[in-house]
VOBA-1610 file (N, C-alpha, C; in pm, whole numbers, padded with zeros to 5 digits, always signed):
BEGIN
Met+08614+12114+12493Met+08636+11975+12453Met+08539+11887+12532Thr+08471+11799+12464Thr+08380+11705+12530Thr+08444+11570+12534Glu+08406+11489+12632Glu+08468+11357+12648Glu+08360+11252+12664Val+08372+11142+12592Val+08276+11033+12597Val+08350+10906+12629Ala+08302+10825+12722Ala+08364+10698+12756Ala+08278+10584+12706Glu+08341+10484+12646Glu+08270+10367+12597Glu+08334+10242+12655Ser+08255+10140+12676Ser+08308+10015+12726Ser+08390+09947+12620Ala+08480+09858+12665Ala+08563+09784+12571Ala+08476+09688+12493Pro+08520+09644+12374Pro+08445+09551+12293Pro+08424+09420+12366Ala+08328+09342+12316Ala+08294+09215+12380Ala+08405+09112+12369Ser+08512+09144+12295Ser+08623+09051+12280Ser+08697+09027+12410Gly+08673+09110+12510Gly+08739+09088+12638Gly+08847+09187+12668Ser+08879+09276+12574Ser+08983+09376+12600Ser+08940+09467+12713Ala+09033+09494+12804Ala+09002+09578+12920Ala+09027+09724+12893Leu+09072+09755+12771Leu+09106+09893+12740Leu+08981+09979+12737Leu+08983+10087+12810Leu+08874+10184+12809Leu+08904+10286+12700Val+08817+10286+12599Val+08840+10373+12484Val+08779+10509+12512Lys+08859+10613+12502Lys+08812+10750+12521Lys+08818+10825+12389Lys+08709+10888+12356Lys+08705+10965+12232Lys+08683+11111+12264His+08758+11195+12197His+08750+11338+12220His+08710+11408+12091Ala+08629+11508+12106Ala+08597+11593+11990Ala+08681+11718+12003Leu+08786+11725+11926Leu+08877+11840+11930Leu+08906+11883+11788Glu+08847+11994+11752Glu+08863+12046+11617Glu+08821+11942+11513Gly+08718+11867+11546Gly+08664+11771+11451Gly+08745+11644+11436Glu+08850+11622+11517Glu+08933+11503+11505Glu+08912+11411+11624Ala+08915+11281+11600Ala+08889+11183+11704Ala+09018+11133+11766Tyr+09030+11146+11897Tyr+09146+11095+11970Tyr+09104+10971+12046Val+09189+10871+12049Val+09161+10748+12122Val+09285+10705+12199Ile+09264+10623+12299Ile+09377+10558+12365Ile+09406+10432+12286Arg+09522+10425+12224Arg+09552+10310+12139Arg+09702+10282+12137Lys+09735+10169+12077Lys+09874+10129+12062Lys+09936+10202+11943Ile+10054+10259+11966Ile+10121+10337+11862Ile+10271+10325+11885Ile+10348+10348+11781Ile+10493+10331+11797Ile+10555+10448+11871Lys+10668+10421+11935Lys+10747+10523+12003Lys+10893+10504+11960Ile+10958+10613+11921Ile+11096+10605+11871Ile+11189+10673+11970Asp+11288+10600+12017Asp+11388+10652+12110Asp+11503+10711+12027Ala+11510+10842+12021Ala+11612+10909+11939Ala+11753+10874+11983Ala+11772+10848+12113Ala+11906+10816+12164Ala+11955+10682+12110Lys+11862+10590+12084Lys+11901+10458+12034Lys+11905+10454+11881Cys+11844+10551+11814Cys+11838+10551+11667Cys+11978+10572+11610Asn+12018+10483+11518Asn+12151+10494+11457Asn+12146+10554+11317Ser+12029+10609+11281Ser+12012+10680+11153Ser+12021+10591+11031Cys+11996+10461+11048Cys+12008+10370+10933Cys+11894+10386+10834Gly+11777+10429+10880Gly+11664+10451+10791Gly+11587+10327+10752Glu+11617+10212+10814Glu+11547+10088+10779Glu+11397+10099+10807Cys+11361+10169+10913Cys+11220+10180+10950Cys+11139+10260+10848Val+11204+10354+10781Val+11134+10438+10684Val+11080+10353+10569Thr+11162+10263+10520Thr+11119+10177+10411Thr+11026+10066+10460Ala+11038+10027+10586Ala+10953+09920+10639Ala+10811+09967+10662Cys+10791+10097+10684Cys+10658+10151+10711Cys+10586+10177+10579His+10483+10097+10551His+10411+10110+10424His+10315+10227+10423Glu+10288+10285+10541Glu+10195+10397+10550Glu+10264+10533+10539Gly+10396+10534+10533Gly+10468+10662+10526Gly+10460+10740+10655Ala+10448+10669+10769Ala+10433+10736+10898Ala+10566+10780+10957Ile+10677+10726+10907Ile+10809+10755+10963Ile+10893+10831+10862Gly+10964+10932+10908Gly+11055+11007+10824Gly+11185+11033+10898Met+11276+11105+10833Met+11404+11138+10894Met+11409+11287+10923Asp+11452+11322+11043Asp+11466+11462+11082Asp+11601+11480+11151Asn+11689+11556+11087Asn+11825+11576+11139Asn+11895+11443+11164Gly+11876+11349+11071Gly+11944+11221+11080Gly+11882+11121+11175Lys+11766+11151+11232Lys+11699+11061+11326Lys+11559+11028+11275Ala+11516+10904+11301Ala+11382+10863+11262Ala+11279+10929+11353Val+11168+10974+11295Val+11062+11037+11373Val+10926+10990+11321Leu+10827+10985+11411Leu+10689+10959+11371Leu+10632+11089+11319Leu+10593+11092+11193Leu+10550+11216+11130Leu+10413+11261+11179Arg+10319+11166+11186Arg+10185+11198+11234Arg+10124+11074+11297Asp+10052+11094+11409Asp+09990+10980+11478Asp+09892+10906+11388Asp+09812+10979+11311Asp+09706+10913+11234Asp+09758+10840+11111Tyr+09891+10848+11084Tyr+09950+10767+10978Tyr+09993+10630+11029Cys+10006+10614+11160Cys+10055+10489+11218Cys+09937+10396+11245Asp+09942+10275+11185Asp+09832+10181+11205Asp+09851+10093+11328Gly+09966+10106+11393Gly+09991+10031+11515Gly+10023+09884+11495Leu+10048+09842+11370Leu+10079+09702+11344Leu+10226+09670+11367Gly+10312+09771+11354Gly+10452+09754+11392Gly+10543+09685+11294Asp+10518+09702+11163Asp+10610+09645+11065Asp+10751+09702+11079Cys+10759+09820+11138Cys+10889+09886+11153Cys+10973+09828+11267Leu+10909+09765+11364Leu+10982+09717+11482Leu+11093+09618+11448Pro+11063+09510+11374Pro+11170+09414+11344Pro+11276+09469+11249Ala+11243+09579+11179Ala+11340+09637+11086Ala+11447+09718+11158Cys+11418+09762+11281Cys+11513+09847+11355Cys+11623+09762+11417Pro+11750+09785+11381Pro+11859+09701+11432Pro+11901+09733+11575Thr+11855+09847+11628Thr+11899+09887+11762Thr+11789+09881+11868Gly+11669+09842+11827Gly+11559+09838+11924Gly+11510+09975+11965Ala+11527+10074+11878Ala+11487+10210+11912Ala+11335+10229+11904Ile+11265+10136+11836Ile+11121+10150+11818Ile+11047+10050+11907Thr+10953+10098+11983Thr+10871+10013+12069Thr+10726+10058+12057Phe+10636+09982+12120Phe+10496+10021+12127Phe+10469+10093+12258Glu+10374+10181+12256Glu+10320+10240+12379Glu+10170+10261+12359Glu+10099+10267+12469Glu+09957+10299+12463Glu+09939+10440+12517Arg+09882+10526+12433Arg+09863+10665+12474Arg+09750+10726+12392Glu+09712+10844+12432Glu+09610+10916+12357Glu+09670+10964+12226Ala+09606+10931+12118Ala+09657+10967+11986Ala+09542+10975+11888Leu+09566+11042+11777Leu+09466+11042+11670Leu+09444+10900+11621Ala+09321+10867+11589Ala+09291+10736+11534Ala+09358+10720+11398Tyr+09391+10596+11364Tyr+09450+10569+11233Tyr+09353+10612+11124Asp+09402+10687+11025Asp+09318+10742+10919Asp+09370+10693+10784Glu+09309+10588+10734Glu+09354+10529+10608Glu+09339+10625+10491Val+09232+10704+10492Val+09211+10801+10383Val+09324+10904+10381Ala+09363+10952+10501Ala+09472+11050+10510Ala+09604+10988+10465Val+09626+10861+10500Val+09748+10792+10460Val+09757+10783+10308Leu+09649+10738+10243Leu+09649+10725+10098Leu+09668+10859+10030Ser+09607+10963+10086Ser+09623+11097+10031Ser+09766+11144+10044Asn+09827+11116+10159Asn+09966+11157+10184Asn+10063+11086+10090Leu+10038+10958+10066Leu+10129+10882+09980Leu+10130+10935+09837Lys+10021+10999+09798Lys+10012+11056+09664Lys+10053+11203+09658Ser+10079+11261+09773Ser+10099+11404+09779Ser+10242+11447+09747Lys+10257+11576+09717Lys+10389+11634+09691Lys+10474+11629+09817Thr+10408+11650+09933Thr+10482+11651+10060Thr+10551+11517+10083Phe+10479+11408+10058Phe+10537+11276+10079Phe+10653+11252+09982Lys+10636+11297+09858Lys+10743+11281+09760Lys+10867+11358+09802Glu+10845+11478+09860Glu+10959+11556+09910Glu+11028+11486+10025Leu+10949+11427+10116Leu+11006+11352+10227Leu+11084+11232+10176Ser+11029+11166+10074Ser+11098+11051+10016Ser+11231+11093+09955Arg+11231+11211+09888Arg+11355+11262+09830Arg+11457+11295+09938Asp+11409+11352+10048Asp+11499+11380+10160Asp+11556+11252+10218Tyr+11475+11147+10222Tyr+11522+11019+10274Tyr+11630+10961+10183Leu+11609+10974+10051Leu+11711+10923+09959Leu+11842+10998+09976Lys+11833+11130+10003Lys+11954+11206+10031Lys+12020+11155+10158His+11937+11121+10257His+11989+11070+10384His+12068+10941+10363Leu+12024+10858+10268Leu+12092+10731+10245Leu+12236+10751+10199Lys+12267+10870+10145Lys+12402+10897+10095Lys+12493+10956+10200Thr+12441+10979+10321Thr+12522+11042+10424Thr+12610+10939+10494Pro+12721+10983+10555Pro+12811+10890+10624Pro+12746+10819+10741Ser+12633+10870+10792Ser+12570+10807+10908Ser+12497+10678+10871Leu+12488+10646+10743Leu+12419+10526+10700Leu+12485+10402+10759Ser+12401+10309+10806Ser+12454+10188+10868Ser+12528+10102+10766Ser+12623+10023+10813Ser+12699+09937+10723Ser+12609+09834+10656Lys+12504+09791+10726Lys+12410+09695+10669Lys+12343+09754+10547Lys+12291+09876+10560Lys+12225+09941+10448Lys+12324+09973+10337Arg+12444+10020+10372Arg+12545+10053+10272Arg+12583+09930+10191Asn+12603+09816+10258Asn+12640+09695+10187Asn+12530+09651+10091Arg+12404+09667+10133Arg+12293+09628+10048Arg+12288+09717+09924Leu+12307+09847+09942Leu+12305+09939+09829Leu+12421+09912+09734Asp+12537+09878+09790Asp+12653+09848+09706Asp+12625+09729+09615Arg+12556+09628+09669Arg+12524+09510+09589Arg+12426+09542+09478Glu+12341+09643+09501Glu+12239+09677+09403Glu+12292+09767+09293Arg+12407+09828+09311Arg+12462+09915+09208Arg+12496+09835+09082Lys+12462+09892+08968Lys+12484+09824+08842Lys+12607+09881+08771Ser+12676+09794+08696Ser+12789+09839+08617Ser+12740+09917+08497Cys+12813+10021+08460Cys+12780+10101+08342Cys+12866+10062+08222Leu+12942+09956+08236Leu+13028+09911+08127Leu+12943+09848+08016Gly+12963+09895+07893Gly+12881+09847+07784Gly+12951+09763+07680Gln+13082+09739+07696Gln+13152+09659+07595Gln+13272+09590+07660Trp+13328+09496+07588Trp+13447+09424+07630Trp+13525+09383+07507Pro+13659+09391+07510Pro+13747+09428+07621Pro+13754+09579+07642Val+13829+09618+07743Val+13843+09761+07773Val+13988+09808+07763Gln+14083+09717+07771Gln+14223+09757+07761Gln+14254+09810+07622Ile+14320+09924+07616Ile+14353+09986+07486Ile+14430+09889+07398Arg+14523+09817+07456Arg+14608+09728+07377Arg+14535+09604+07328Leu+14416+09574+07384Leu+14343+09453+07348Leu+14228+09476+07250Val+14175+09598+07245Val+14059+09620+07159Val+14099+09620+07012Ser+14004+09582+06928Ser+14024+09589+06784Ser+13969+09721+06733Ala+14045+09788+06649Ala+13999+09915+06593Ala+13877+09898+06506His+13847+09775+06465His+13734+09748+06377His+13612+09698+06455Ala+13617+09701+06586Ala+13505+09653+06667Ala+13379+09735+06639Ala+13264+09667+06634Ala+13138+09733+06598Ala+13099+09841+06697Phe+13142+09826+06824Phe+13097+09924+06924Phe+13161+10062+06907Phe+13260+10074+06818Phe+13321+10205+06793Phe+13240+10291+06696Lys+13140+10233+06629Lys+13063+10308+06531Lys+12982+10418+06600Asp+13002+10542+06557Asp+12932+10659+06613Asp+12945+10664+06765Ala+13061+10628+06816Ala+13079+10617+06961Ala+13130+10746+07024Asp+13097+10764+07151Asp+13162+10861+07237Asp+13263+10783+07320Leu+13391+10818+07308Leu+13496+10741+07374Leu+13531+10799+07510Leu+13560+10711+07601Leu+13622+10749+07728Leu+13757+10678+07733Val+13864+10756+07731Val+13999+10701+07742Val+14049+10737+07881Ala+14066+10635+07965Ala+14094+10662+08107Ala+14219+10591+08154Ala+14295+10660+08236Ala+14404+10595+08309Ala+14339+10499+08409Asp+14389+10378+08419Asp+14318+10276+08496Asp+14307+10308+08645Cys+14393+10396+08696Cys+14383+10433+08839Cys+14259+10517+08870Cys+14201+10581+08769Cys+14090+10674+08792Cys+13971+10606+08857Ala+13943+10483+08814Ala+13826+10413+08868Ala+13841+10382+09016Tyr+13965+10378+09066Tyr+13988+10352+09208Tyr+13992+10481+09289Ala+14035+10589+09227Ala+14049+10715+09300Ala+13917+10792+09309Tyr+13832+10780+09204Tyr+13708+10855+09202Tyr+13591+10762+09231Gly+13524+10784+09343Gly+13425+10689+09393Gly+13307+10666+09301Asp+13263+10768+09229Asp+13145+10754+09144Asp+13183+10748+08996Phe+13293+10680+08969Phe+13347+10678+08833Phe+13247+10621+08733His+13182+10511+08768His+13086+10448+08676His+12976+10546+08636Asn+12910+10605+08734Asn+12797+10693+08705Asn+12837+10825+08643Glu+12953+10874+08678Glu+12996+11006+08631Glu+13053+11002+08490Phe+13127+10897+08459Phe+13202+10896+08334Phe+13155+10795+08229Met+13104+10681+08271Met+13088+10569+08178Met+12957+10558+08100Pro+12844+10604+08152Pro+12718+10585+08078Pro+12723+10642+07937Gly+12687+10558+07839Gly+12680+10601+07700Gly+12813+10611+07630Arg+12922+10568+07697Arg+13054+10580+07635Arg+13119+10442+07619Val+13200+10432+07513Val+13287+10315+07497Val+13412+10342+07580Val+13447+10249+07667Val+13553+10271+07765Val+13684+10205+07720Leu+13790+10282+07721Leu+13925+10231+07695Leu+14014+10272+07811Ile+14087+10176+07867Ile+14173+10207+07981Ile+14316+10161+07955Gly+14408+10224+08024Gly+14547+10185+08013Gly+14632+10261+08114Cys+14757+10220+08126Cys+14852+10289+08212Cys+14974+10326+08128Pro+14993+10454+08099Pro+15104+10494+08012Pro+15241+10465+08072Lys+15247+10444+08203Lys+15375+10417+08267Lys+15412+10269+08260Leu+15312+10181+08268Leu+15339+10038+08278Leu+15318+09961+08148Asp+15227+10009+08061Asp+15201+09937+07936Asp+15308+09969+07832Ala+15374+09867+07783Ala+15481+09887+07684Ala+15421+09888+07543Val+15328+09981+07520Val+15264+09992+07389Val+15255+10139+07353Cys+15228+10166+07226Cys+15210+10302+07179Cys+15060+10330+07168Tyr+15005+10401+07265Tyr+14863+10433+07264Tyr+14824+10519+07145Thr+14915+10608+07105Thr+14883+10700+06996Thr+14844+10624+06869Glu+14920+10522+06836Glu+14893+10449+06712Glu+14760+10376+06718Lys+14729+10311+06831Lys+14602+10236+06842Lys+14483+10331+06841Ile+14491+10439+06918Ile+14378+10532+06924Ile+14360+10602+06790Ala+14469+10637+06724Ala+14460+10700+06592Ala+14394+10605+06493Glu+14425+10477+06502Glu+14364+10378+06413Glu+14214+10368+06440Ile+14176+10370+06566Ile+14034+10366+06602Ile+13961+10487+06544Leu+14021+10604+06556Leu+13960+10726+06504Leu+13952+10725+06352Ala+14056+10670+06288Ala+14060+10667+06142Ala+13957+10570+06085Gln+13933+10460+06154Gln+13844+10355+06103Gln+13697+10377+06138Asn+13669+10473+06228Asn+13533+10489+06277Asn+13495+10636+06286Asp+13366+10663+06281Asp+13317+10800+06299Asp+13291+10823+06448Val+13397+10848+06521Val+13386+10873+06665Val+13336+11015+06687Arg+13235+11030+06773Arg+13173+11161+06792Arg+13248+11250+06890Ser+13308+11190+06993Ser+13379+11270+07092Ser+13474+11181+07171Val+13570+11244+07236Val+13662+11172+07323Val+13670+11246+07456Thr+13652+11170+07564Thr+13675+11223+07698Thr+13796+11151+07757Val+13891+11227+07805Val+14010+11171+07869Val+13996+11187+08020Ala+14007+11076+08093Ala+14009+11081+08239Ala+14148+11039+08285Arg+14216+11126+08356Arg+14352+11097+08399Arg+14371+11144+08543Met+14473+11090+08607Met+14509+11134+08741Met+14594+11261+08730Ser+14603+11333+08841Ser+14681+11457+08842Ser+14831+11433+08852Val+14872+11308+08873Val+15014+11277+08886Val+15083+11288+08749Pro+15211+11322+08745Pro+15281+11349+08619Pro+15278+11234+08518Cys+15291+11110+08567Cys+15298+10999+08472Cys+15171+10981+08391Cys+15059+11035+08441Cys+14932+11022+08369Cys+14923+11118+08251Gly+15016+11212+08243Gly+15015+11303+08129Gly+15032+11230+07998Gly+15093+11113+08004Gly+15117+11037+07881Gly+14990+10996+07810Ile+14885+10961+07887Ile+14761+10916+07821Ile+14687+11034+07758Glu+14695+11150+07821Glu+14634+11270+07762Glu+14706+11308+07633Gln+14839+11307+07638Gln+14915+11345+07519Gln+14896+11246+07406Ala+14884+11118+07441Ala+14862+11016+07338Ala+14732+11039+07265Val+14626+11076+07338Val+14497+11103+07274Val+14506+11225+07184Lys+14571+11330+07232Lys+14585+11451+07151Lys+14664+11422+07024Asn+14770+11345+07036Asn+14850+11310+06919Asn+14770+11224+06822Ala+14687+11134+06878Ala+14605+11045+06794Ala+14502+11126+06716Ile+14441+11225+06781Ile+14343+11309+06711Ile+14411+11387+06599Ser+14530+11437+06626Ser+14605+11508+06521Ser+14640+11413+06406Ser+14683+11292+06440Ser+14720+11195+06337Ser+14602+11152+06252Ser+14481+11149+06312Ser+14363+11104+06239Ser+14313+11208+06139Arg+14358+11333+06153Arg+14316+11443+06067Arg+14166+11467+06077Lys+14106+11436+06193Lys+13963+11458+06215Lys+13943+11557+06329Ala+13841+11639+06315Ala+13811+11738+06420Ala+13719+11672+06524Val+13778+11593+06611Val+13702+11521+06712Val+13705+11602+06843Pro+13589+11639+06897Pro+13588+11712+07025Pro+13652+11629+07135Cys+13734+11693+07216Cys+13805+11621+07322Cys+13799+11703+07451Val+13764+11635+07560Val+13758+11697+07692Val+13847+11618+07787Val+13922+11689+07870Val+14013+11625+07966Val+13960+11647+08107Arg+13945+11537+08183Arg+13904+11546+08324Arg+14019+11492+08410Val+14056+11569+08510Val+14170+11535+08595Val+14123+11506+08737Ile+14168+11392+08791Ile+14128+11346+08924Ile+14250+11342+09014Ser+14235+11393+09134Ser+14346+11391+09230Ser+14350+11256+09301Pro+14465+11219+09362Pro+14472+11094+09438Pro+14373+11090+09554Gln+14324+11206+09596Gln+14225+11213+09704Gln+14082+11201+09651Gly+14068+11182+09519Gly+13936+11164+09462Gly+13864+11291+09424Met+13935+11404+09419Met+13873+11531+09382Met+13878+11548+09230Leu+13766+11594+09173Leu+13756+11613+09029Leu+13775+11758+08993Ala+13875+11786+08908Ala+13902+11924+08864Ala+13799+11965+08760Pro+13780+12096+08738Pro+13685+12143+08636Pro+13718+12088+08499Glu+13616+12074+08419Glu+13630+12020+08284Glu+13719+12110+08199Thr+13811+12046+08123Thr+13903+12121+08038Thr+13887+12076+07893Pro+13829+12161+07805Pro+13818+12124+07664Pro+13954+12131+07596Ser+13976+12039+07505Ser+14102+12039+07430Ser+14068+12062+07283His+14110+12175+07229His+14078+12209+07091His+14191+12162+07000Met+14161+12057+06923Met+14263+12000+06837Met+14239+12046+06693Asn+14341+12095+06631Asn+14335+12132+06490Asn+14395+12017+06409Pro+14314+11949+06325Pro+14366+11834+06252Pro+14478+11868+06154Asp+14495+11997+06124Asp+14603+12035+06032Asp+14736+12052+06104Glu+14730+12055+06240Glu+14853+12070+06317Glu+14893+11935+06371His+14972+11862+06298His+15009+11726+06334His+15126+11726+06432Asp+15102+11668+06549Asp+15205+11662+06653Asp+15277+11528+06641Val+15403+11531+06607Val+15476+11407+06584Val+15535+11350+06712His+15520+11422+06822His+15581+11377+06947His+15487+11281+07021Ala+15462+11169+06962Ala+15373+11070+07023Ala+15439+11011+07147Val+15357+10973+07244Val+15409+10915+07367Val+15413+10764+07350Cys+15527+10710+07319Cys+15542+10566+07297Cys+15663+10518+07375Lys+15656+10393+07414Lys+15771+10331+07481Lys+15841+10240+07384
//
């Protein structure tokens, strides 16, 4: 290894710049970020603040991926809520803009970005980041009203629709209810224990008046929720249509049971409708 010393620029900086020839790469004494793992709270704010892709997550902690990706400007410093990131002056690879641009386009960077997105879903995420993500989540509801007793069987949104008939408690028990169940479906909700209506008659009317493509039933595992499942089955039988039906059962702890197909024969009419 050879070493060359150069005087500081005429700007007055007293820093003595040292350049090394080591495997064709230039090392200099320069300002670069330093991350204190003990202070890092795993929030990941610095990852998004760094436009050069110099910071990533490793085992839930922020790390400097490569010296030559860090430009030393410190956009990440104010983003860190715990003060885990500071500057230091040390021997490091010079900032390499060409390498940064190449990395940002590379498969490796995309994989790191995907790992970071996975990290955002972990319990270690800061409340600040979690609250921001919660605000950004979009509703998957595509029509109104949603109450079974309030919808009109002649509503235009029932044409060629995939129905979701859900016990209203499901949306509270299952955390990802919107994304898991609602996209692309017309949503109908009700409580068979509290609503003094006959769901079978309304749902049967909807099926009779429209070419519904499928029905998904979302219900809780508690006994009283059996009424909404039975009402849908009775409605399909009453409609005399072979409508595919799937039942999804959610526990009070938010666990989703395996999908259960319900094979309804329109010629087997079940007169035991669940009505109050």
